[in-house]
C-alpha positions as CSV (number, residue, x, y, z in Angstrom):
1,M,118.3,13.8,-12.5
2,G,118.9,14.9,-16.1
3,K,122.0,13.9,-18.1
4,I,124.0,15.5,-20.9
5,F,125.4,13.2,-23.6
6,Y,128.4,14.9,-25.2
7,L,129.0,13.9,-28.8
8,M,132.6,14.5,-30.0
9,G,134.7,13.5,-33.0
10,K,137.2,14.9,-35.5
11,S,135.9,17.0,-38.3
12,S,133.9,15.0,-40.9
13,S,133.6,12.0,-38.6
14,G,129.8,12.1,-39.1
15,K,128.9,13.9,-35.9
16,D,126.1,15.9,-37.5
17,T,124.5,12.9,-39.1
18,V,124.7,10.9,-35.9
19,Y,123.4,13.8,-33.9
20,K,120.3,14.3,-36.2
21,K,119.5,10.6,-36.0
22,L,119.8,10.5,-32.2
23,M,117.6,13.5,-31.8
24,K,114.9,11.8,-33.8
25,D,115.0,8.5,-31.9
26,P,111.9,8.3,-29.6
27,S,113.4,5.5,-27.5
28,I,115.9,8.0,-25.9
29,H,114.0,11.3,-26.2
30,L,116.9,13.8,-25.8
31,S,116.6,17.6,-26.0
32,K,119.2,19.6,-27.7
33,I,121.7,22.2,-26.4
34,V,122.5,24.6,-29.3
35,P,126.0,25.9,-28.9
36,Y,127.0,29.5,-29.9
37,T,129.7,30.6,-32.4
38,T,131.2,33.8,-33.8
39,R,132.1,32.2,-37.1
40,P,130.1,33.1,-40.2
41,I,127.1,31.0,-41.0
42,R,127.7,28.3,-43.7
43,E,125.5,27.6,-46.6
44,G,122.6,25.4,-45.5
45,E,122.9,26.3,-41.8
46,K,120.1,28.0,-39.9
47,E,120.2,30.2,-36.8
48,G,119.3,28.3,-33.7
49,V,119.6,24.9,-35.4
50,Q,123.3,24.0,-35.7
51,Y,124.5,27.1,-33.7
52,H,123.4,30.4,-32.3
53,F,125.4,32.8,-34.5
54,T,126.7,35.9,-32.8
55,D,129.7,38.3,-32.9
56,N,132.5,39.1,-30.4
57,A,130.4,41.7,-28.7
58,G,127.6,39.1,-28.2
59,F,130.2,36.7,-26.7
60,E,131.6,39.4,-24.4
61,K,128.1,40.3,-23.2
62,L,127.2,36.7,-22.3
63,L,130.6,36.2,-20.7
64,G,130.1,39.3,-18.6
65,E,126.7,38.0,-17.4
66,G,128.4,34.8,-16.2
67,K,126.4,32.6,-18.7
68,V,129.3,31.1,-20.6
69,I,129.9,27.5,-19.4
70,E,132.9,26.9,-21.7
71,H,134.5,28.5,-24.6
72,R,137.4,28.0,-27.0
73,T,138.9,30.2,-29.7
74,Y,140.3,29.0,-33.0
75,D,142.8,31.1,-34.9
76,T,141.5,30.3,-38.4
77,F,142.7,31.3,-41.8
78,Y,139.8,33.8,-41.7
79,G,140.4,35.2,-38.3
80,E,139.5,34.2,-34.7
81,W,136.3,32.2,-34.3
82,K,134.8,31.4,-30.9
83,Y,132.7,28.4,-30.0
84,F,130.9,28.3,-26.7
85,T,128.1,26.9,-24.6
86,V,125.8,29.1,-22.7
87,A,123.7,28.4,-19.6
88,D,120.6,29.8,-21.1
89,E,116.9,29.2,-20.5
90,N,117.0,26.1,-22.8
91,I,119.0,24.0,-20.3
92,D,116.9,22.5,-17.4
93,L,118.4,19.3,-16.0
94,N,115.5,18.9,-13.6
95,K,113.2,18.3,-16.6
96,N,115.3,16.9,-19.6
97,D,118.2,14.9,-20.8
98,Y,120.3,16.5,-23.5
99,L,122.6,15.9,-26.5
100,I,125.3,18.4,-27.6
101,I,128.2,18.3,-30.0
102,G,131.6,19.6,-28.8
103,T,135.3,18.9,-28.3
104,P,137.2,17.0,-25.5
105,E,138.1,20.5,-24.1
106,S,134.5,21.7,-24.0
107,Y,133.3,18.3,-22.7
108,T,135.7,18.7,-19.7
109,A,134.5,22.2,-18.9
110,T,130.9,21.2,-19.2
111,K,131.5,18.2,-16.9
112,K,133.2,20.5,-14.4
113,Y,130.2,22.9,-14.6
114,F,127.4,20.4,-14.2
115,G,129.2,17.6,-12.4
116,E,130.8,14.3,-13.6
117,S,127.7,12.2,-12.8
118,R,125.6,14.3,-15.3
119,V,127.8,14.5,-18.4
120,Y,128.6,11.4,-20.5
121,P,131.1,11.3,-23.5
122,I,130.3,9.9,-26.9
123,L,133.4,9.8,-29.1
124,I,132.9,9.1,-32.8
125,D,135.9,7.5,-34.5
126,V,136.6,7.3,-38.3
127,D,139.7,6.5,-40.3
128,D,141.5,9.8,-41.1
129,G,141.6,9.1,-44.9
130,V,137.8,8.6,-44.9
131,R,137.4,11.8,-43.0
132,L,139.6,13.8,-45.3
133,Q,137.7,12.7,-48.4
134,R,134.4,13.5,-46.7
135,A,135.7,17.0,-45.8
136,L,136.9,17.6,-49.3
137,N,133.6,16.5,-50.8
138,R,131.6,18.8,-48.4
139,E,133.9,21.8,-49.1
140,R,133.5,21.4,-52.9
141,K,129.8,21.9,-52.5
142,Q,130.2,25.3,-50.9
143,E,129.7,28.4,-53.0
144,T,133.1,29.6,-51.9
145,P,135.2,26.6,-50.8
146,K,137.5,27.3,-47.8
147,Y,140.1,24.6,-48.4
148,E,142.7,26.3,-46.2
149,E,140.4,26.3,-43.2
150,M,139.4,22.6,-44.0
151,C,143.1,21.7,-43.8
152,R,143.7,23.7,-40.6
153,R,140.8,21.9,-38.9
154,F,142.1,18.5,-40.1
155,L,145.5,19.2,-38.6
156,A,144.2,20.7,-35.4
157,D,142.1,17.6,-34.8
158,A,145.3,15.5,-34.5
159,E,146.2,17.5,-31.4
160,D,142.7,18.1,-30.0
161,F,141.8,14.4,-30.2
162,G,145.2,12.9,-29.5
163,N,145.2,9.8,-27.3
164,E,146.9,11.6,-24.4
165,K,144.4,14.4,-24.4
166,L,141.5,11.9,-24.5
167,K,142.9,10.0,-21.6
168,E,143.3,13.3,-19.6
169,C,139.6,14.0,-20.3
170,G,138.5,10.6,-19.1
171,I,137.2,9.7,-22.6
172,E,137.9,6.0,-23.1
173,T,134.9,4.5,-25.1
174,R,134.9,5.1,-28.9
175,F,132.1,4.4,-31.4
176,S,133.3,3.5,-34.8
177,N,131.4,5.2,-37.6
178,E,132.5,3.0,-40.5
179,N,128.9,1.7,-40.5
180,L,126.4,4.3,-39.5
181,D,123.6,1.8,-38.5
182,E,126.0,-0.2,-36.3
183,C,127.4,3.0,-34.8
184,L,123.9,4.4,-33.9
185,K,122.8,1.0,-32.4
186,N,125.9,1.0,-30.1
187,I,125.4,4.7,-29.1
188,I,121.7,4.3,-28.4
189,S,122.5,1.2,-26.2
190,Y,125.1,3.3,-24.3
191,I,122.7,6.2,-23.8
192,K,120.0,3.9,-22.5
193,E,122.4,2.3,-20.0
194,N,123.2,5.7,-18.6
195,L,119.8,7.4,-18.5
């Protein structure tokens, strides 16, 4: 029976780096679930790698076909952006185990869709000051920095990843990403225990 390991963390907690390293680890051999979004593609991103990029009409079409597992909408400085997971041809729990990046809210919806015994949370934890500096450094590298959106995300994370919300979602274990190698070692051990 296939499992889904659900990687979560506040913005700039190192989720993308952890995700890439886990996907390359041959000892756990996880397939990826690529989420969808209506937000504009960022510099350095590629279609089908970080996200499937679509528009509101594409979202509505998939929703109408009953393929949307979970979705959330963020009212950003640049308008509404949707993020969602689709039950497309790339998910087959009879054949593979998967890794996906999301939020506590999307984790809960995915767990409800596939069943609690198939979806396991992985919460990355980093000091807020470290995260803010990382976010600022990343945004400065963009051709057109979006500092307002960076700040909105940072503040929204305080609510989205609050202790009460995490408790409601049944997310108790945290993996500190102050030291990347140690963080990866602990996550890989957790995954192996639950495969």
